[in-house]
N, C-alpha and C positions, 0 to 999 in steps of 0.2 A: 505494500500501499505506498501511496505517496505519504510522503513525512507530514502533512498537513491537508487534508482534503475536509471541505466544509460543505454539509448539504442545504438545500432551501431553506429548510427552517431555522438555521442559525441566525440569518437576518432577521427574521419574525421575532425569534428569541431576545437579540439584543435590541431589538426596537423596543418590545414591551419594558425590557428591565432599563431601558434609558428615559422612563416616563416615572413620574412619582406614582407611590404604590397606588393603584385603583381596585385590582382585582388580583386575585392569587393567580398562579400560572399554573397549569397540569398539562405535563408532557405525557402526552396517551400513544400509545402503539403497540405492536406484537414486541415478544420477547428477541432479544438479540440484535435488535435492529440499531442500536447505537443511541438511545436515549441517554445514556449517561455521558456517554462522550461527547454528545451535544451541550449538553448541560455544562460540562467541564470546560470545554473551549469557548462557552458564551462567558463563564467566570472568570476565564483568565485576567489577569491585571485588575480586578475588579476585587472590592471591599466586600468578602463574601465567606461562607462556609458552608460546605458540601460534605452530607451525614448520610452513612447508609444505616437501615435499623437494626443490623448483624455487627456492626461496630458502634459499640455505646461508650462513651466517654466515660472517665475513670472519677468523674466528680459530679455531683449535682447540684443544681440551684434553687433555694427555695423562688416558688414561682412568685411571690409576694414582694421579695426583694433582689437586690444585684448583689448581695452576700454569697459568697462562696460555702457550702459546707463540705465536711470531711468522710461524708458517706459514700461507699464505693460501691459503685457499679461491678460487676466482674465482667471483662470483655469476653463478647461472645455469648453472653445470656442472652434470654428470651428480652425482646426489646417490652418496654411497658409506658403506660401512661406517662408515669413520672420522667422517664427517659425524652419523650417528647417535649414536655415542660422544661425540663433541664437544656434541650438544646436550642430550645424558641428563645428562654430565657436569658441563655450565653448571647445569644444574636440579637436579643433586644438591645443589651448593655452595652455592645458593640456598635448599633446603629445609633444611639444616644450619645456618643463619644464622639460622632463624626461632625467636620464642619457643616455648617449649612448649605444645603443643596445636594450633599451625598447621601446614598443610599447604601445600606448594607443588604447584602442576599442570604437568604438561608434556603439552600436547597435540599429535600428528604427525598433520599431514593429508599423505594418498596416502602412506602408509607402504610400500604394496606395490613402490613404484617403487624400494625400495632393496634391492641386493643380499642375499639371505641374512638378510633383516630379522629374521624370526622366530627366527632362532639365536641372535641377538645380543639381541632383545630378552629372551629367555628368560634368559640369562646374567645381562644387567644385573639383570632385574627379582629373580630369586634372590639377588642380591648384594643388592639393597635390602631384602629382607624378611628377610636372615639380620642385617641391622644396624637391623630395625624402624625404617627411615627415613621420616619424614614427606613421603612423594613420590608423590602420583597419578599415573596415565598415562592419557590418553585416546588412543586411535588410530581414525583414521578412513581409508579407502580406497576409493575408486570401483570398483575391480576384485573382485567378490564371489569369483572362482574363485582368483586371490593370495591374497587375505585368506582364504578359509577353508581353503585348504591349509596355510598358514602357521599360522594357529590351531588345526588339527587336530593336524597333525604336531610342531609344538613348544611349543605354548603350553595344550593342553588341562590344564583343571583352574584355569588362572590367569587365566582372564577371565570379565567377564559382559557379554553383548550386548546392546544398545538399539536394536531393528528398529525402523528409521524406513521409511514409506511414502508413497507419493504422495500430495498432497493432496487431501482430501475436500471435497465442495460446500460443506458447512459452514464448511471452513477458509476457501475461496476466496470464500464469500459474505462471510465477517467481515473479511477482511483486505484485499479486493480489489473488495467489494461485487458480484460475479459475481450474474448473474440466474441460472436455474436454465437458460436455454436456452443462456446463455454457457458456463455449466460442460458441458452437453453437447457441444457443437460444440468449443470450445479447450479444455476438458478442465481439468488442474489442476496447471499447470507455474507456480511463484511467478515465476520470471524472465521468463515471456512474457505475462504479465497484464497490463501497460500497454502491450502493443503491440498489443491487440487491434482498436484503431480502427484501425489500418494493417494489414491483413491480408494484403498482400505482404510486408511487413517481417515480421508475425509469424511468416508460415509460412517465409521465409527463416531467420527466428532457430530455428524447432524442428528443421527439417531440419539448417543447418549447426553449431549449437550443442547440440543434442542427440542427435539421432538419428546424425549423422554420427561423433561422438566416442566415442558407446555403440558401436558395433559395430565402427568403425576401430582407435581408439584401448584400450578396455576389451574387447572380445572378441578381434579379429584379432592383437594384439599380445602380450596377454599370456595367451593360450591356444592350442593348437595347433588349426588350423582347416585342414585341405585343401585344402576346396574354398571360398575366400571368396566366390567370386562366388555360388556356390549360398548360402550363409548371407544374403548380401542380398537376393539373390530372394526367397529365403524370407521375410524380414519383410516386404517390399514386396509381396509377395502375401497372405501373413497377414493384415496391419494393412490391408492395400487391399482387393481384390475379395472374399477369403475372410472379410475380418472379421465375428464372428457366426454363421459357418456350420460346419458339419458336413462336413468334407471328408477324405476318405481322401489318406493320405500317397502311395498311388502316384498318385491323381489330380492332386495337386500337382507330385510330379515329373513329369507329361506337360505341365505349364504352365511348367516352369523352363528356363532354357537349358543349363545347366551339367548334366550327366551326374552321377548317384548314386544311392544305394538308399534305402530307408524308414529304415534302423537310421541311418544318416548324417544324414537328414532328423531325426527324431526327436531324436538328441544336438544336433543344432543348434538346435532348437525349444527343449530344454532350457536353452541356452547364453544363450537370447533371454529366455526367461525369468526365469533367475538375474539377467538386469542390470535385469532391470524393463520390460521391452519389451513380450513378448508372449508368451500362455501358449494352450497346446493343452490345453483340458480332457477329461478322458479321460468317459467314458460309467459313470455310475453302475450296478453289477451287484454280484448277491451272491457272485461269486467274481473274485478278485483276476486271475487270468489274463485272463478276459474283458474286466477293464475296462481292460489294457494293450493288448490285442488291436483296440480299439476304435478308430473314425475319430476322430481328434481336433476340437474346437469352439474354433476360434481365436477369442480375445479378448484385444485389446492391456491393457496396465496403465493407459492414460493415454489418454482421448479424442483428446488433442492428436496423438497419432501416425497417429492417421485423417486427422483434418481437414487436416493439414499435408500428405499427398499427394493429397488429393481436389482434383477441378476444380470442385468445390462451392464459393460464397461463403457465408457465413453464411445471408445471406438466402437464397440456391438451396436451399440445404439445409433449412432449415425450411417451403418450399414444396414440397419433393417427399417427399411423405406416406411413400412407400416407404423412401426412403434415411433419413429423419428417424427413423422407426421401428426401423432398425438402429443407429442411433446412439444411441437410447434405450436398447435393448437392451444395447448395449455400454457405457453408462454404467452400470449395474444389475450388470454383469459386471465392470467396473473398481472399482466400490464395493465387491462383495463380496471379489475378490482382495486388495484392498488392505486392509480392514477387519476381514474372517474373525478370530474369536478365532484363538489357536494351535490350540486341542484341536479344531479343525473343518477339513474337507477339502471341496473344492468338484468337482461334477460337473456333466454334464449327463445327463438321461435320454431315451431313444428306442427303441420296440419298436413299427417301421412298423406302421399309419399315426401313431402317438400319440408325442408327445415333450412335455419338460419343460425350459425354457429351462435353470433352474439347481436342483441337490441339493446343499444343504449338511446335511454329517453332522455329529453331535457325539454322541460314545458310539453308544449304542443309539437316539438321536432322529433324525430325517430333516426337513429343511426343503424342500418342493418350491416353488420361485416360477415363474411365469408372469409375463411382461411383456407388458403389453398398451398399446403406445401410440395405437391408434384408438381413435374414440369408438364407432364401431359394433360393442360390446362384444358378444361371446357368451363362455358359458361354456366353457373350456377343458377339452375332453374328457379330454386327456392328464392331467392334475392328477388328474381322477377315476379313471382307469384305473391310474396309479399308485399313488393311496391304497388301491385296492384290492389292489394286488399285494404292497405292502409294508408293514410294523408299523411303528407310533409316529411315523407322518407326519403334521405340521402342514402344511396347505397355504396358498397365498396369492396372490393377484392383485397386482400391482404396476400402477397407470394404470387407466384406465376406471373401472370400478363398482368397483374394488378400494381399496389402500391407495395414496393418491396417490404421485407419483412423488416428489415434493420431502419428504415425509414420509418415505418409505423412507431417501432418501438422507441425512438429517437425523437419522434415530434409529441408536442401536448397534445391531448385528446381532442382539446376543443379546436383544432385546427381543420379538421375531419367533419365538422358540422358544418353545414352551407346556410 
């Protein structure tokens, strides 16, 4: 990786930190995409404190004064409410000591690990605002469910989020010199980029350091899941055999080892999607009820999640045209999922035998996308049928004689709407 690479979110974070504290700043996004690195980059050279909930300091402060007590907290012990108050109180003292016009910044990583964190943060933040204390608060967390629950229940109106996504092809190319084929196969996790020359090591890293913690630490420990084996099997199947395919949940149930029902599966699929792992795209239809009743089309959020579980090596995958075509379509899906504008929604469309790989909606506008990885290109009939059936449709083919895959992945999605 280049010595210093800044993602687009860095400018947004720095801009908000340059203003007087109005809202807390919440950095949201999947695990291992550089949230902590981004914050550390922003804090460089600024009056700041960065703490993680698994690294408590050795002294505590009375929350009602600036006097340090001698009570010790064992390093590595479970974070507590008292620990959070201690960190906040120390940063308050630093903020009060700064000259006029300067602000101190307290960034807390993995905030969701602290019991009752949102209630405590609410009280501390409200007290700071009453005093007009020059103290910025930045909150980071890897569990979207606990984060969202706390933000919604206690902190509504008190924070602004910065939503980070998986790394794009452009970012992996600029930061790690990834080729297009390397991005299609190895995906966009920055932490694993330097391991791709040793595929066995890379595969093990993705499984043990990315997939396993996402499921076992973030989902199973932080959210009620009555059938953990069912959720794990759903991910393995959805990111493996069924990646890029339309499959009814009843059919999926027939392939899973643990019993369940379609409502349970739909819930688990939503949990996997919130974790930035696997999404079930719904069919585009004029009626919302028909969308929800449709068979989902599975698509990972990062192609590394497919390749790490595949038996294909990089070279073997490239030599199997059918399998490589699935990876190409999946890469287009990850680009759309991770980079689509906030005011858009993503679907697929099918009216047998016709189908469209991806449908992006923006207000009344529709963007129908067909992916063609093969050189023996033929005009896709599905797009034509879709354009005749719906209004305000822009159609495009990615690959073959259409927009090149590289150009599509390098350009902002807004460009393709007419």
